[in-house]
C-alpha positions as CSV (number, residue, x, y, z in Angstrom):
1,M,52.7,25.4,-62.6
2,I,56.5,25.3,-62.7
3,I,58.4,28.6,-62.4
4,L,62.2,29.2,-62.6
5,G,63.3,32.0,-60.3
6,I,66.4,34.1,-60.6
7,E,67.9,36.3,-57.8
8,T,70.9,38.5,-58.2
9,S,70.0,41.7,-56.3
10,C,73.2,41.8,-54.2
11,D,76.0,39.3,-53.6
12,E,74.2,35.9,-54.0
13,T,73.6,34.3,-57.4
14,S,70.6,32.1,-57.0
15,A,68.2,30.1,-59.2
16,S,65.3,28.0,-58.1
17,V,62.6,25.8,-59.5
18,V,59.3,26.0,-57.6
19,E,56.0,24.3,-58.3
20,D,52.6,25.9,-57.5
21,G,54.3,28.6,-55.3
22,I,55.1,26.2,-52.5
23,K,57.0,23.0,-53.6
24,V,60.7,23.9,-53.9
25,H,62.3,21.4,-56.3
26,S,65.7,23.1,-56.2
27,N,67.2,26.3,-54.7
28,I,70.8,26.9,-55.6
29,V,72.7,29.8,-54.0
30,A,76.2,30.7,-54.9
31,S,77.5,32.9,-52.1
32,Q,80.2,35.6,-52.7
33,Q,81.0,36.0,-49.0
34,E,84.6,35.1,-49.4
35,L,85.1,37.6,-52.2
36,H,83.8,40.5,-50.1
37,S,84.9,39.6,-46.6
38,R,88.3,41.3,-46.8
39,F,86.7,44.5,-47.7
40,G,84.1,44.4,-44.9
41,G,81.2,44.9,-47.3
42,V,79.9,44.3,-50.7
43,V,82.0,45.7,-53.6
44,P,79.5,46.2,-56.5
45,E,82.1,45.6,-59.3
46,I,83.3,42.4,-57.7
47,A,79.7,41.3,-57.2
48,C,78.7,41.9,-60.8
49,R,81.8,40.0,-62.1
50,A,80.9,37.0,-59.9
51,H,77.3,37.1,-61.1
52,T,78.4,37.0,-64.7
53,D,80.8,34.2,-64.1
54,T,78.3,31.9,-62.2
55,I,74.7,32.7,-63.3
56,I,74.5,30.2,-66.2
57,T,76.0,27.4,-64.1
58,V,73.7,28.2,-61.2
59,I,70.6,28.1,-63.5
60,D,71.7,24.9,-65.1
61,K,72.3,23.3,-61.7
62,A,68.8,24.4,-60.5
63,V,67.1,22.8,-63.5
64,T,69.1,19.6,-63.3
65,E,68.5,19.2,-59.5
66,A,64.8,19.7,-60.1
67,N,64.9,16.8,-62.6
68,I,63.1,18.8,-65.3
69,K,63.9,20.1,-68.8
70,F,63.7,23.8,-69.8
71,K,60.7,22.9,-71.9
72,D,58.8,22.0,-68.7
73,I,59.1,25.6,-67.3
74,D,55.9,27.7,-67.5
75,A,57.4,31.1,-66.6
76,I,60.6,32.9,-65.8
77,S,60.7,35.1,-62.7
78,V,63.4,37.5,-61.6
79,A,64.0,40.1,-58.9
80,N,64.4,43.5,-60.7
81,T,64.2,45.9,-57.7
82,P,65.6,47.0,-55.3
83,G,69.3,46.2,-55.2
84,L,72.6,46.9,-56.8
85,I,71.8,48.1,-60.3
86,G,74.6,46.2,-62.1
87,A,73.7,43.0,-60.2
88,L,70.0,43.4,-61.0
89,L,70.8,43.9,-64.7
90,I,72.7,40.7,-65.0
91,G,69.8,38.6,-63.6
92,L,67.2,40.6,-65.5
93,T,69.0,40.2,-68.8
94,T,69.4,36.5,-68.3
95,A,65.7,36.2,-67.4
96,K,64.6,38.2,-70.5
97,T,66.8,36.0,-72.7
98,L,65.3,32.8,-71.3
99,S,61.8,34.1,-71.6
100,W,62.4,35.1,-75.3
101,L,64.1,31.8,-76.2
102,L,61.5,29.6,-74.5
103,G,58.5,31.7,-75.5
104,I,57.2,31.8,-71.9
105,P,56.1,34.7,-69.7
106,L,58.5,36.9,-67.8
107,I,57.5,38.0,-64.3
108,T,59.5,40.6,-62.4
109,I,59.5,40.6,-58.6
110,N,60.2,43.2,-55.9
111,H,63.0,41.7,-53.8
112,L,61.5,42.9,-50.5
113,H,58.1,41.5,-51.4
114,A,59.8,38.2,-52.1
115,H,61.3,38.2,-48.6
116,I,57.8,38.6,-47.2
117,Y,56.6,35.6,-49.3
118,A,59.4,33.4,-48.0
119,S,57.3,32.7,-44.9
120,K,54.5,31.5,-47.2
121,I,56.7,28.6,-48.5
122,V,56.9,27.3,-44.9
123,H,53.5,28.4,-43.5
124,E,50.6,28.1,-46.0
125,D,47.9,29.4,-43.7
126,I,49.0,33.0,-43.1
127,D,46.0,35.2,-42.4
128,Y,45.8,38.7,-43.9
129,P,46.1,41.6,-43.4
130,A,49.5,41.2,-41.9
131,I,52.3,43.6,-40.8
132,S,55.5,42.5,-42.5
133,L,59.0,43.4,-41.2
134,V,61.8,43.0,-43.7
135,V,65.2,43.4,-42.1
136,S,68.4,43.0,-44.0
137,G,71.8,44.6,-44.8
138,G,70.3,47.1,-47.1
139,H,66.7,47.5,-45.9
140,T,64.6,47.8,-42.8
141,S,61.0,48.2,-43.9
142,L,57.5,47.7,-42.6
143,F,54.7,46.8,-44.9
144,L,50.9,46.4,-44.6
145,T,50.4,43.1,-46.5
146,Q,46.9,42.5,-47.8
147,S,47.7,39.4,-49.8
148,E,50.7,37.6,-51.3
149,T,51.0,40.3,-54.0
150,R,49.6,43.4,-52.3
151,H,52.0,45.3,-50.1
152,T,52.0,49.0,-48.9
153,Q,55.1,50.3,-47.3
154,V,54.3,52.1,-44.0
155,G,57.8,52.5,-42.7
156,G,61.4,52.4,-43.7
157,T,65.0,53.3,-42.7
158,I,66.1,56.9,-43.1
159,D,69.8,56.1,-42.8
160,D,71.6,52.8,-41.9
161,A,69.5,49.6,-42.2
162,A,69.7,47.3,-39.2
163,G,71.9,44.7,-41.0
164,E,74.3,47.5,-42.1
165,A,74.5,48.7,-38.5
166,F,75.4,45.1,-37.4
167,D,78.2,45.0,-40.0
168,K,79.6,48.4,-39.0
169,V,79.5,47.6,-35.3
170,G,81.1,44.3,-36.0
171,K,84.0,46.1,-37.7
172,I,84.3,48.4,-34.7
173,L,84.5,45.3,-32.4
174,G,87.0,43.6,-34.7
175,L,84.6,40.9,-35.8
176,G,84.4,39.2,-39.3
177,Y,82.1,40.0,-42.2
178,P,79.1,39.6,-42.2
179,A,79.0,40.4,-38.5
180,G,75.4,39.7,-37.8
181,P,75.8,36.0,-37.0
182,E,78.9,36.7,-34.9
183,I,77.2,39.4,-32.9
184,D,74.2,37.0,-32.4
185,T,76.5,34.3,-31.0
186,I,78.7,36.5,-28.9
187,S,75.7,38.4,-27.4
188,Q,74.6,35.2,-25.8
189,K,77.6,35.4,-23.5
190,G,77.1,39.1,-22.7
191,N,74.8,41.3,-20.7
192,G,72.4,43.2,-22.8
193,K,71.8,45.7,-20.0
194,A,75.5,46.4,-19.4
195,I,75.5,49.6,-21.6
196,L,72.4,51.7,-22.2
197,F,72.7,52.6,-25.9
198,P,70.2,55.0,-27.4
199,R,66.9,53.8,-29.0
200,S,65.9,56.1,-31.9
201,Y,62.1,56.2,-32.3
202,L,62.1,59.4,-34.3
203,K,58.9,61.5,-34.1
204,K,55.8,60.4,-32.2
205,D,54.1,57.3,-33.8
206,S,56.7,57.1,-36.6
207,L,57.1,53.8,-38.3
208,D,60.5,54.7,-39.8
209,F,63.8,53.5,-38.5
210,S,67.2,55.0,-37.8
211,F,70.2,53.0,-36.7
212,S,73.1,55.4,-37.4
213,G,72.9,56.8,-33.9
214,V,73.3,53.6,-32.0
215,K,76.2,52.6,-34.3
216,T,78.0,55.9,-33.6
217,A,77.3,55.4,-29.8
218,V,79.1,52.1,-29.9
219,L,82.1,53.8,-31.6
220,Y,82.2,56.6,-29.1
221,H,81.9,54.1,-26.2
222,C,84.9,52.3,-27.5
223,L,87.0,55.4,-28.2
224,G,85.7,57.5,-25.4
225,Q,83.6,60.7,-26.0
226,D,86.5,63.0,-25.2
227,S,89.2,60.8,-26.6
228,K,91.9,62.2,-28.9
229,N,92.3,58.8,-30.3
230,T,93.1,59.1,-34.0
231,G,90.8,56.2,-34.9
232,E,92.8,53.2,-33.6
233,M,90.6,51.0,-31.5
234,P,91.7,50.1,-28.0
235,E,92.1,46.4,-27.3
236,L,88.9,45.0,-25.8
237,K,88.6,42.0,-23.6
238,D,86.3,39.2,-24.6
239,R,83.8,40.1,-21.9
240,E,83.8,43.7,-23.0
241,I,83.1,42.7,-26.6
242,A,80.3,40.4,-25.5
243,D,78.6,43.1,-23.4
244,L,79.0,45.7,-26.1
245,A,77.6,43.3,-28.7
246,A,74.7,42.3,-26.5
247,S,73.8,45.8,-25.5
248,F,73.9,47.0,-29.1
249,Q,71.8,44.1,-30.3
250,E,69.3,44.8,-27.5
251,A,68.9,48.4,-28.6
252,V,68.3,47.5,-32.2
253,V,65.9,44.7,-31.3
254,D,63.9,47.0,-29.0
255,V,63.2,49.4,-31.8
256,L,62.4,46.7,-34.3
257,V,60.0,44.9,-32.0
258,N,58.3,48.0,-30.6
259,K,57.6,49.5,-34.0
260,T,56.4,46.2,-35.5
261,I,53.9,45.7,-32.6
262,F,52.8,49.3,-32.8
263,A,52.1,48.9,-36.6
264,A,50.3,45.6,-36.0
265,T,48.0,47.3,-33.5
266,K,47.5,50.4,-35.6
267,F,46.4,48.4,-38.7
268,T,44.6,45.7,-36.8
269,A,46.8,43.0,-38.3
270,R,45.8,39.3,-38.1
271,S,49.5,38.2,-38.5
272,I,53.0,39.4,-38.3
273,I,55.6,38.3,-40.9
274,L,59.3,38.5,-40.4
275,G,61.8,38.2,-43.3
276,G,65.3,39.2,-44.6
277,G,68.7,38.2,-43.5
278,V,68.5,39.8,-40.0
279,A,65.4,37.6,-39.4
280,C,67.9,34.9,-38.6
281,N,68.9,36.7,-35.4
282,S,67.8,34.6,-32.5
283,R,67.2,37.5,-30.1
284,L,64.9,39.3,-32.6
285,R,62.9,36.1,-33.2
286,Q,62.5,35.4,-29.5
287,R,61.5,39.0,-28.6
288,L,59.1,39.4,-31.5
289,A,57.6,36.0,-30.8
290,D,57.0,36.9,-27.1
291,A,55.5,40.3,-27.9
292,A,53.2,38.8,-30.6
293,K,52.1,36.0,-28.3
294,Q,51.2,38.5,-25.6
295,R,48.8,40.2,-28.1
296,D,47.5,36.9,-29.5
297,I,48.9,37.7,-33.0
298,P,50.5,34.8,-34.9
299,L,54.1,35.4,-36.0
300,Y,55.5,33.7,-39.1
301,Y,59.1,33.6,-40.3
302,P,60.9,31.3,-42.8
303,S,63.7,28.8,-42.3
304,K,67.1,30.5,-41.9
305,K,68.1,29.4,-45.5
306,L,65.0,31.2,-46.9
307,C,65.7,34.3,-44.8
308,M,68.8,34.9,-46.9
309,D,68.7,36.1,-50.5
310,N,67.4,33.2,-52.6
311,A,65.5,32.5,-55.8
312,A,62.8,30.2,-54.2
313,M,61.0,33.2,-52.7
314,V,61.1,34.9,-56.1
315,A,59.7,31.9,-58.0
316,G,57.1,31.3,-55.2
317,L,55.7,34.8,-55.3
318,A,55.7,34.7,-59.2
319,Y,53.2,31.9,-59.0
320,H,50.6,34.3,-57.5
321,K,51.5,37.1,-60.0
322,Y,51.1,34.6,-62.8
323,D,47.6,33.9,-61.5
324,E,46.9,37.7,-61.8
325,E,48.5,37.7,-65.3
326,A,51.0,40.3,-64.0
327,F,53.5,39.7,-66.8
328,S,56.4,42.0,-67.8
329,G,57.5,42.8,-71.4
330,L,61.0,42.5,-72.5
331,E,61.4,46.3,-72.2
332,V,61.1,46.1,-68.4
333,E,64.0,47.7,-66.6
334,A,65.9,47.1,-63.4
335,M,65.4,49.7,-60.6
336,P,68.0,50.1,-57.8
């Protein structure tokens, strides 16, 4: 079973050819990082224009690299939710067109569920039920995962997602965009206990997340609570930046790990799955692995390449939806 996957939910244009849900024959990703870096975040209009310019080339390259012909493809899969509505529409319209032209099924995929599935491409023996933590620039969500295609959201962010908080704190500290990798690297030279930033756990036993408070705490720490500073950041020494980054990162990771472990215990999970761009963070991986090991729960996460937005996870998950005949008609819509 050969499936072509398409992913355009945010600022990566990706196409992938995957066989039987596991064997990745190609996974092409055209990044827009350079286009958005000077703005310190994704600009939807620029993202949509870039998707339009590159999507046909990316799909053609994915098919060519997989050494197949379009007639060899059994189904077209595409992420149609959640994401930037304009970006989603570009991928979905392209997928619909290919499905109609080739006369093969169209399978629409939830982008967050695809991030959970990314671990399955690397680890075939995941035991369910699992608690899945998806952490990215736009989302911080916990799911109870019963199978590859069955996910119930049990927690989510009520304000800033973790990745968004990383980027905003990176801007405060004068780092580049995206700031997550830089904070991860710089933190290794800092003291995570240097500054006690707040950990927001919300109401008792809540599985929801809030990271706007810790982001604001970093800002106030830099400017000073009683400062009359008009917004201009004081010049920070390298050591100060490292300690700030490490302390902020530790606060975010504490909440992510503690809530994930609490959910795993509450739902008697047999596995924990980690996915999304922030799943690349080395401190989060280490802390979650240690906590899971203490409770004898296996932890699974994908390679760093598969943590980022990519179409292999979309095509891989579509294989299991094909098995369930969960096809979409050409009237299916994109949902932000």
